[in-house]
C-alpha positions, 0 to 999 in steps of 0.5 A, spaced: 792 943 193 785 940 195 782 941 188 789 939 184 788 932 188 781 932 186 783 933 179 788 927 180 782 922 183 778 924 177 783 922 172 785 916 175 778 914 174 779 914 166 784 908 166 780 904 172 774 905 167 778 900 163 778 894 168 771 892 167 772 890 160 778 886 163 774 883 169 768 881 164 773 877 159 777 874 165 771 872 169 767 869 163 774 865 161 775 862 168 767 860 168 768 856 162 775 853 165 777 854 172 784 852 171 785 858 166 791 858 161 794 851 162 787 848 161 784 845 155 779 850 153 782 855 147 776 859 148 777 860 156 785 861 154 783 867 149 779 870 154 783 870 160 789 873 156 785 878 153 783 881 160 790 880 162 793 884 157 789 890 160 791 888 167 798 887 166 799 894 163 795 898 167 802 902 168 801 905 161 794 906 161 795 910 167 800 914 164 795 916 158 789 917 162 792 921 167 795 926 162 789 926 159 785 927 165 789 933 168 790 937 161 785 943 161 781 941 155 782 933 155 786 933 148 789 927 145 795 931 145 796 930 152 795 923 152 800 922 146 805 926 151 803 921 157 805 915 152 811 919 150 813 920 157 812 913 159 816 910 153 822 914 155 822 913 162 821 905 162 826 904 156 831 908 160 830 905 166 830 898 164 835 893 168 839 893 161 839 900 160 841 902 167 846 896 167 849 900 161 849 907 164 852 905 171 857 900 167 855 894 172 853 887 171 845 886 170 845 882 176 848 887 180 842 892 178 838 895 184 831 890 183 827 896 184 829 898 176 825 891 175 819 894 177 819 901 173 813 899 169 808 900 175 802 904 176 806 909 180 811 911 174 805 911 170 801 916 174 808 920 175 808 920 167 801 922 166 802 928 171 808 931 168 805 930 161 799 933 163 802 939 166 807 940 160 801 940 156 797 946 160 803 950 159 806 949 152 800 947 148 798 954 146 806 956 145 807 959 138 814 958 135 818 962 130 815 962 123 820 957 120 818 952 126 811 954 126 809 947 124 811 944 131 807 950 135 802 949 139 799 942 141 805 939 136 810 942 141 808 938 147 810 931 146 817 934 144 818 938 150 815 932 154 821 927 151 826 932 153 823 933 160 823 926 161 830 925 159 832 929 165 826 926 170 829 919 168 836 921 170 833 924 177 829 917 178 836 913 176 838 915 183 831 917 187 827 911 184 830 905 189 829 909 195 822 911 193 820 904 191 823 901 197 819 906 201 813 905 198 814 897 199 815 898 206 809 902 207 805 897 203 808 892 207 807 895 214 799 895 212 799 888 209 803 886 216 797 888 220 793 883 216 785 883 217 786 889 221 790 893 216 784 891 211 779 894 216 783 900 217 783 901 209 776 900 208 774 905 214 778 911 211 776 909 204 769 911 206 771 917 210 775 920 203 769 919 199 766 926 200 773 929 198 774 924 192 781 923 194 779 915 196 782 914 189 789 916 191 788 911 197 785 906 193 791 906 188 796 904 194 792 897 195 789 896 189 794 897 184 802 896 184 804 903 187 806 899 194 807 892 191 800 890 193 797 890 187 790 887 190 786 887 184 791 885 178 794 879 182 787 877 184 785 877 177 791 874 174 792 869 179 798 871 182 797 871 189 796 867 195 789 864 196 785 867 202 790 873 202 790 876 195 783 880 195 783 882 202 782 889 200 776 888 195 772 882 198 769 886 204 766 891 200 761 886 197 757 885 204 756 892 204 755 894 197 750 889 195 747 888 202 748 893 207 747 900 204 741 897 200 738 895 207 740 902 210 736 905 204 730 901 207 731 904 214 731 911 211 724 909 207 721 906 213 723 912 218 721 917 213 714 921 214 708 918 211 707 924 207 714 923 204 714 916 203 713 916 196 718 921 194 723 917 199 722 911 195 723 913 188 730 916 191 732 910 195 730 904 190 734 907 184 740 908 189 739 902 192 739 898 186 745 901 183 749 899 189 747 892 189 747 891 182 753 895 180 757 897 186 756 904 185 754 907 192 755 915 191 748 916 189 746 913 196 751 915 200 750 922 198 743 922 200 745 922 207 752 924 208 751 931 209 744 931 212 746 926 217 754 925 218 753 921 224 750 916 220 755 916 215 761 915 220 757 909 222 757 907 215 765 908 215 766 904 221 761 898 218 765 898 212 772 897 216 769 892 220 766 888 214 773 888 211 776 886 217 771 880 218 772 878 211 780 878 211 780 875 218 776 869 215 780 869 208 773 870 204 775 873 198 772 875 191 774 881 187 772 886 182 774 890 176 769 896 177 766 895 184 763 890 189 756 889 186 753 883 183 756 883 176 763 883 179 761 878 184 758 873 179 764 874 174 770 873 180 766 867 183 770 862 179 777 865 179 783 861 182 784 866 188 776 866 190 776 863 196 769 861 199 766 867 196 759 864 198 761 866 205 760 873 203 753 872 202 752 870 209 756 876 211 752 880 207 745 878 210 748 879 217 750 886 215 744 887 212 741 886 219 746 891 222 745 896 217 738 896 218 737 896 225 743 901 226 740 906 221 733 906 224 735 906 231 740 912 230 735 916 225 729 915 230 733 916 236 737 922 234 732 925 229 737 925 223 734 929 217 735 923 212 731 923 206 723 924 207 725 927 214 728 934 212 727 940 208 720 940 206 721 946 201 727 942 198 723 936 197 717 939 195 721 942 189 724 935 188 717 932 187 714 938 183 719 937 178 719 930 178 711 930 177 712 934 170 711 930 164 717 925 163 721 926 157 720 921 152 727 919 150 734 918 154 737 924 150 731 929 152 731 926 159 739 928 160 737 935 156 732 936 161 736 934 167 742 939 165 737 945 164 734 944 171 741 944 174 744 950 169 738 954 172 740 952 179 747 953 178 746 961 177 746 960 169 751 959 164 755 966 166 756 963 173 760 957 171 767 957 170 768 950 167 765 943 167 768 936 168 766 930 170 768 923 174 765 917 174 759 919 178 759 927 179 759 933 175 765 937 177 764 944 176 768 951 178 763 956 180 764 964 179 759 966 185 757 960 190 752 964 193 748 964 187 747 956 187 740 954 188 741 947 192 733 945 192 733 947 184 739 942 183 736 937 187 729 937 183 733 935 177 733 928 181 740 928 183 742 925 190 746 931 193 751 936 192 758 937 195 761 944 196 768 943 196 771 950 196 769 957 195 769 956 187 769 948 187 762 944 187 760 937 185 753 935 183 752 927 184 748 925 178 750 917 178 753 913 173 750 917 167 753 923 169 757 923 162 751 925 158 748 930 163 755 933 163 755 933 155 748 937 155 750 942 160 757 943 156 752 944 150 747 949 154 753 953 156 756 954 149 749 955 146 748 961 151 
């Protein structure tokens, strides 16, 4: 079950990866003309509406993306099936259709059917379509119907299944929707405290990859909060909309990089060069793009107390930003790029104050990390396993590849050796920053060898499931790893 939800979390990242495009388009549009669509700039209006086309249709993107991500071989037929599922459900359960099916006036239709085109329904459609693809994509029909065998069969089966699902949802959707709204409302009614609790649990779930499921409740229209969509479209309340995003900026742009500096300063003198090479790259990724996993996984498992402190500080940051109603938003993550793009949006409220808060959190992270590391002798990078770190340094000292392609190939080759060879790998996949692997025998894993490829950490999820944290270039390493496995 845990593995299933991790696959779901990975699948959710596919449609979420579209959000940076929307953020760039809308951010530039609002920089040109902060008044937006009703202003005098045609260029600004064009850009804002282009970005809005993505933000306003996240439901269908989730249906397609989740179906593709949940299919075993990530085939396009699964994505088409997700689209089929979405079209059938949203058409049959639109207010007009429900009015006809229930023989009632359209104004008497339950209001929940006016919200049928949500990300929640998109995720549901994607899950069903992905499951149907995995079950039916190899089915062989009799000769007379052979043309519809295999992958062509999946969208057809999906259409009939979703008709039945629509009938069930006709009765189930109103109470489900109202329950989701109640959940979201109960959290939102906690105000700044709710934002702080969300930030704390978001960080705690990072090791499992299940934080994406939690994010979907607050960032998208699953429980009628839709913090990202409303912030970027301007449909919200100034100082309130964006409260589940703003507090991340002080942490990702300032706090974590300061924590990295503390880890560097507390490293042994003979290990500072090694620690600096790891910390500088990870801290820059956190500051500039908001991608924190390469840095977090560097101390998450070797110093869990430090990671819990990080989760607490993240919750406090979201609480403070929400309390003072300082808001900024992101399309990808809370780094410098998204901060600049969201600065002039209509619902950005005193975003410059997040920079001052960031300086405060830089000091908090630095001194707290430094105190905890030295007081409790935590085995952060540069203070831990000599054998592992020497292996990393030795491999790093070898001749650097002359091209990116060669570098990815070299990384993949090193990781493959550390994984116990191609025969020890059942399957290879990836999400935004991690390789997600199914392993035959976990005892064959050589952690120091894998880390010598320049990766910050590993996560042994279960007896056969392993995650290797590579960073934002993980897709290229995964592609090379797949090639190496197939070649051998």
